[in-house]
C-alpha positions in Angstrom: -178.7 166.6 156.5 -178.9 169.0 159.9 -177.2 171.6 157.3 -180.2 171.2 155.0 -183.0 171.7 157.3 -181.4 174.6 158.6 -180.8 175.5 155.4 -184.5 175.0 154.4 -185.3 177.0 157.5 -183.3 179.9 156.7 -185.2 179.9 153.1 -188.8 179.6 154.6 -187.6 182.1 156.6 -188.1 184.8 153.7 -191.1 185.5 152.1 -191.9 183.7 149.3 -192.8 186.8 146.7 -189.0 188.3 148.0 -187.5 185.0 147.1 -189.0 185.4 143.1 -187.4 189.6 143.5 -184.0 188.0 144.9 -184.2 185.1 141.6 -185.2 187.0 138.9 -183.2 189.9 140.3 -180.2 188.2 139.7 -180.8 186.5 136.6 -181.7 189.7 135.8 -178.1 191.1 136.7 -176.3 188.8 135.1 -177.5 187.5 131.1 -180.6 190.3 130.4 -179.6 191.6 126.6 -181.5 193.1 125.3 -180.5 191.9 121.0 -183.0 190.8 118.8 -183.1 186.5 119.7 -186.0 185.6 116.3 -186.6 186.7 113.5 -190.5 188.1 114.9 -188.8 190.4 117.6 -185.8 192.0 114.7 -189.3 192.5 112.4 -191.6 194.3 115.4 -188.6 196.8 116.9 -187.7 197.7 113.0 -191.2 198.6 112.1 -191.4 201.0 114.8 -187.2 201.8 114.4 -187.9 202.7 110.7 -191.3 204.9 111.1 -194.0 202.7 111.2 -194.1 202.8 107.2 -195.9 200.1 105.9 -194.4 200.9 102.5 -191.1 200.0 104.3 -192.1 197.2 107.2 -195.0 195.6 108.5 -195.4 194.4 111.4 -194.5 190.7 112.9 -198.5 190.2 113.5 -201.8 191.3 113.7 -202.3 189.1 117.1 -199.2 191.1 119.2 -201.3 194.7 118.1 -201.8 195.1 121.8 -197.8 195.2 121.9 -196.8 197.2 118.9 -199.6 199.6 119.7 -198.2 200.1 123.8 -194.6 201.0 121.0 -195.8 203.4 119.2 -195.6 206.2 121.9 -192.0 206.0 121.6 -189.8 207.8 119.4 -188.6 205.8 115.8 -185.0 204.8 117.4 -183.8 201.5 117.7 -182.2 201.1 120.3 -184.9 202.9 122.3 -187.3 201.2 120.8 -185.5 198.0 121.1 -184.3 198.7 124.5 -187.7 199.0 126.3 -189.6 196.8 124.5 -186.8 193.5 126.1 -187.4 195.5 129.5 -190.5 195.6 129.1 -190.3 191.8 127.8 -188.6 191.3 131.3 -191.0 193.0 133.6 -194.7 191.5 132.4 -192.6 188.0 132.5 -191.6 188.5 136.5 -195.4 190.1 137.1 -196.4 186.9 135.1 -195.0 184.5 137.5 -195.6 186.2 140.3 -198.7 186.9 140.1 -199.5 183.1 138.8 -198.0 181.6 141.9 -200.2 184.1 144.1 -203.0 182.9 142.3 -201.8 179.3 143.0 -202.3 180.4 146.4 -205.8 181.6 146.1 -207.0 178.4 144.4 -205.8 176.2 146.8 -207.6 178.3 149.1 -204.5 179.1 150.7 -202.9 182.0 152.4 -199.0 181.7 151.6 -197.4 182.7 155.0 -197.2 178.5 155.8 -193.5 178.1 156.3 -192.5 175.2 153.5 -193.9 177.9 150.6 -190.6 179.5 149.7 -188.6 176.5 149.6 -191.3 175.1 146.9 -191.3 177.4 144.6 -188.0 178.0 144.7 -187.8 174.0 143.5 -190.7 175.2 140.7 -188.1 177.6 139.7 -185.3 175.0 139.4 -187.8 172.7 137.6 -189.0 175.8 134.7 -185.4 177.2 134.3 -188.3 178.8 131.4 -190.0 180.7 133.3 -186.7 182.5 133.9 -185.8 182.0 129.9 -189.1 184.0 129.3 -188.0 187.5 130.5 -184.4 187.2 128.4 -185.8 188.0 124.2 -189.1 189.1 123.0 -192.1 188.4 122.8 -195.5 189.2 124.2 -197.6 186.1 125.3 -196.1 187.2 129.4 -198.0 190.1 128.5 -201.1 189.1 128.1 -201.0 186.3 130.6 -200.7 189.6 133.5 -203.9 190.9 132.2 -205.2 187.7 132.2 -204.3 186.8 136.0 -205.1 189.9 137.2 -208.7 189.6 135.3 -208.7 186.3 137.0 -207.7 187.1 140.6 -210.0 190.2 140.0 -213.2 188.2 139.1 -212.7 185.1 142.4 -212.9 188.1 144.4 -216.2 189.3 142.9 -217.9 185.7 143.0 -216.1 185.0 146.8 -217.5 188.4 147.9 -220.7 189.0 146.2 -224.0 189.0 147.9 -225.9 190.1 145.0 -225.8 191.5 141.2 -225.6 195.0 142.4 -223.8 198.1 141.1 -220.3 197.2 142.4 -220.5 194.1 141.4 -221.3 193.9 137.8 -218.6 196.7 137.5 -216.0 194.2 138.8 -216.6 191.8 136.5 -216.9 194.4 133.8 -212.9 195.8 134.1 -212.2 192.1 134.6 -213.6 191.8 131.1 -211.8 194.6 130.1 -208.0 193.4 131.5 -209.0 189.9 130.0 -209.8 191.4 126.4 -206.4 193.8 126.3 -204.7 190.6 127.9 -206.0 189.4 123.8 -204.3 192.1 121.8 -201.1 191.1 123.5 -201.4 186.8 122.3 -204.4 186.5 120.8 -204.2 183.1 120.4 -204.0 182.5 124.3 -207.6 183.9 124.9 -208.0 180.1 125.5 -207.2 181.3 129.5 -211.2 181.7 129.5 -212.1 178.2 129.7 -209.4 178.0 132.5 -211.5 181.1 134.3 -214.6 179.7 133.5 -214.1 175.9 135.3 -212.4 178.3 138.2 -215.8 179.6 138.1 -218.4 176.9 137.7 -216.7 175.0 140.7 -215.8 177.1 143.5 -219.5 176.7 144.6 -220.1 173.0 144.2 -219.1 169.5 145.5 -215.3 168.1 144.8 -217.2 165.2 143.0 -218.9 167.6 140.7 -215.5 169.3 140.7 -214.8 166.7 139.3 -216.6 165.9 136.3 -217.0 169.6 135.2 -213.0 170.0 135.3 -212.4 167.1 133.3 -215.0 167.7 131.0 -213.2 171.1 130.0 -209.9 169.5 130.0 -211.2 167.3 127.2 -212.4 170.0 125.7 -209.3 172.2 126.1 -207.6 168.8 124.8 -210.1 168.9 121.3 -209.2 172.0 120.8 -205.0 171.9 121.3 -205.1 169.0 119.1 -207.2 170.6 116.6 -204.3 173.3 116.2 -201.6 171.5 116.9 -202.9 168.3 113.7 -204.6 172.4 111.9 -200.6 173.1 112.5 -198.5 170.2 110.8 -201.0 169.8 108.0 -200.3 173.3 107.1 -196.5 173.0 107.0 -196.7 169.7 105.1 -198.8 170.9 102.3 -196.2 173.5 101.7 -193.6 171.0 101.6 -195.4 169.3 99.4 -195.8 173.0 97.0 -191.7 173.7 97.8 -190.6 170.2 96.9 
């Protein structure tokens, strides 16, 4: 037990963000391989590698147009596009985790300097290994989450520090909106994150009981939308299987 206690104290002496940097760095160094894993990543990369000729190939989907726009600045070279895209996705997965953890501190109104935080964040990484997995393959949702978290942090800071609708406040709100819009271009279906931002803004200055009521109402709305989308997808798959049978 003394060894465990001493180990915890040693871990807690390291700032939580450095623990995340070291953890992701180790995983990246030993596991990162810029290869194709899913058909959608191959289609996305080959569209740019084949010269972005719509007569030959198409982008994977319109809802990842932001990533296609980002990769369009590269020359049509398959190794170059594949490696750069993989590195961008890996970095965005790491940054999205850092921003999410930082946002969790802000939401809890904590400064993030407590000795227990590094241990808890490392345990969160162990409990959610998909945070590491997301940096090992081509995906655009982490890019979207980076923009969403930046927008969320900016709007929270603006609302907490503002004394009225002045020019600087309106300008920062506009920047936050542009950041969110940029994130949507990387993954359209993640735009529901806006409900989380709205819930945070609505509950920022009200009593805890009203915050719980509003939060539960928004949770119900999100559950309804999620269930509607899930049922629609399942029903569409069933119909397609029946038609092909």
